[in-house]
N, C-alpha and C positions, 0 to 999 in steps of 0.2 A: 540544452535541451534532452535532459532523462526521459526516460520510457518505461517506466515499471510495470507489473501484474503481479496479481494475490495467485501463489503457483505452490505446486506441493498438497494439495486440499482433497488426492485421491485416500481410500480409507481400504484398504485389505481389497477385496475383488471389485469395488464400488471404484470405480474409473469417474473424474471429476474433472473436465477439460482436456486440453492436448499440450502440455506442460513440453515436450520436445519441440513443438513449432511453434508455441511463443517466443520461446529461448530463444529459438533461430530471430527473432526481431526487436525483443526488447533490450534496453540496459544493464536494468536491476529490475531485480525478483524477489517480492516479498513472498519469504515461503513459510506455510504454518512449521508452526511447532507443537503439536500433538495435542494440543488444548482443545481447539475447536475442529481441526481436519489434521489430517495426514496422520499415517503409520510410520513407523522407525525404519523400514524398508524403502516407501514413497519417499522419504524425506532424506536420506543417503543416496538415492538415485538422484534426487531434482539436485540438490549440494552438488553432487560429483558432476551433474551435465552443465550446471551453471558455470561451472568451472570451466568446462571444457570449452565452452562458448566465447568466454571470457566475459561472463554476466554478475554485477557484484550480487551478493547474497546478502538480504535482510533479514530479521526474526520480526514476522509477521504474529505477533504477540498477542493474545485473545483470552476472553474467559471459559472458564472451563467449563464445557457446553458443547460435549460432541453432536448430541440431539439435538440440536438447535443451530447447528452449523456457527456459535458463536453470535447468532443475530438476536437474541434477546437478553438484556438488560438482567445482570444480577448485580443487589445491593451486597457488594462485598467489601469487608471492613477494609479500608488503607491498605493496611501493614499486611492485612494474607493478599491483597493485589499483587503490592511489591514484589512479596514471595513467589508468587504464583511466575509474573512477570521473570524475573531474576534466575526462576528453574527455568523458563522457558528459553530465553536467551544460551542459558546454559548448556541446554541441550542439542538444540539446531546449530552450538560454536562447536561442537566435538564431532556433526556430522560434518561439518563446513572442514574439517583440520582432517579427517581422512581424506576428504577430497580436495586436499590443499589448496584450501580457501581457507573464508573467516566470515562471522558474519560485520557487516561493514555499516551497519546504522539498521535502529528500530522504529517498527510502525505497528500501532495499534487496528487491529481487524474489526469488522461487523460494528455490534453494538457497542462496545470500548470504546474504540472509534467515535462515533458519536457520542456518545456520552463524553468525552473528554475533551468535545467540543466546549459544555459549560460547566459539567458538576469538578469542578478543583478540587473534591478530595481524591478525587478518582486520578483525576488528570497527576494532580503531583503524587500521586502514588507510581503512577506510571515511570514519571519523571524522577523520582529517587531510585527506583527500580533500575532505570539507564545510569545513573552516576555513580551510584555503588559496584554497578558490573565495571562500567569502563567508561570515562568520561570522555573519550575521545567520538564515541559512536554517535553520527546526528540522530534526532527526531523528525522522522515524517509527518505531516501533519496537514490538516485544512486549516485557511491562514486566517487568521483572527482567532483562532483557538485559545481558549483556556492551555492545551497541551501544550503550544508552542510558546505561547506566554509565562508558562512557567518554566517550558525546558531554556529557555532564554536567560529568564532570571538564574537560571542552575549553572549558566555558565555552558549548557551545553548548544552545539550546530544546532540549528532548528533549519527544515528544510519543505517551503511550502509547495503543496499537493494539487492537484487540477483531475477532478472527473471528466473523461472523455464521454461515459457510456451512461452517467446520471446526470437526470433533473437536478436544478439548483433554485430554490426558493431566493424572491426578492433579495434576502436577507445573508444571501450569499452562503446559506448552511445548504447540506443535498434535501430530497424530497425524498419522504419516507418510500421506502419502496413497497408500501401497501396504498398508495396516493397514484392516481394517473400522473403519465409524464415524467416518472422517478427511472424509469429505462429506458434506454436509447441505445437501437438496435442497428442504426443504417448507416452501414460504412462513410459515403461521402458525407454524412451528415457530420459523423462524429469527426473527423478529420479538418473538415469546415470550421467545426466551434474549437479542435484546438488551435488551428493557424490563428479563426478570431484572436485566443486568449495571445496568443504570443504575440502577435503583431498589434492589435489594441489593449490589451490589458481587461478585455472581460469578457462575458458571456451572457447569452440571451437567455433568462429565467423564464420560469413555465409561466410569469403572469405576461410576458413578452418584453418586460425592461431589461435592460442595461445598468447588468452588477460588474463590479470592477473584481480581475480575478487577476492577482497576479501570483506564478508560480515555476517553478525550475524543475519540476517533476511532472507527468500526465500517465493516469494510470488506467488503465485497460483491466476490467475486471478479469480474469482467467475464465472463470464459470458461466459468464456472458455467453446469451446465443451469438453463433457468429463473433467469437472475442477474436481468431484468428485472422478473419476476412477486414474485421476494425484497427486491428493492430498494425497490420500490411499497408491499410489504408492510409491512417495516421501519419507512420514512419513514411512512405512516397511521398506524402503530401509536403512534411515539413523538408523533406530534404530536397525536394521538385523546388521548395522556396529558399533553400539555402541554410535551413537550419542543422547546424551540425549535431546529430544526438551521441551521447557519452552519458555514462555515470558517472553521477554528480560528486560522488566517493572517489573517481577515480577509477575503477575497475578494482577487479577481484586482488587479492594483495595472498 
């Protein structure tokens, strides 16, 4: 099982999360690319730390929306969105290169991630960008999403993701952050959720029903309250159960 987190989201003097502590615990880092969060110095420092800890770096691409932290839908034309995604991957790949590593996969962020679950045109734009930049890059996304369906059709490797700190709807999508049950903060609770997903292939939705979820990577949001404690609890619980933690791409190159 891979354990990933959204990192590199600080900007200037505004610090978000504890990237160094998270990089000691996760196996893959979804690093911001400067559109929804992250400034060049932050991104370079995060990539260097990831390389030092042997953590695989993924480009977390998003809408051009610093003010909204990439959590607002933008009705951008597919061709423009594809160009934005290519730009972001390339920018982060440059930071990785000087750190002695490289971008190993791509994951949309925030509103773009959720939009690509159902919005065929925007999902296709992300897929087109990854395919045109580097066909060997896997795409990390929600099981059953348009993003993963189209990525697979384009011949890209797809990796299914589970969110340890987010509530699920009975349909297997994420509960919107504005609704009750969207965010989970108890380390023991989230650790048990991950163990259930790994062992039983299901998660309890907000209505109490069991939803089938099978994934190769589990995400702890780096900006969540108590993110480090949750990541540590998840790692400890999985290792105690005999589940090996490693990057789904085999580590940095």
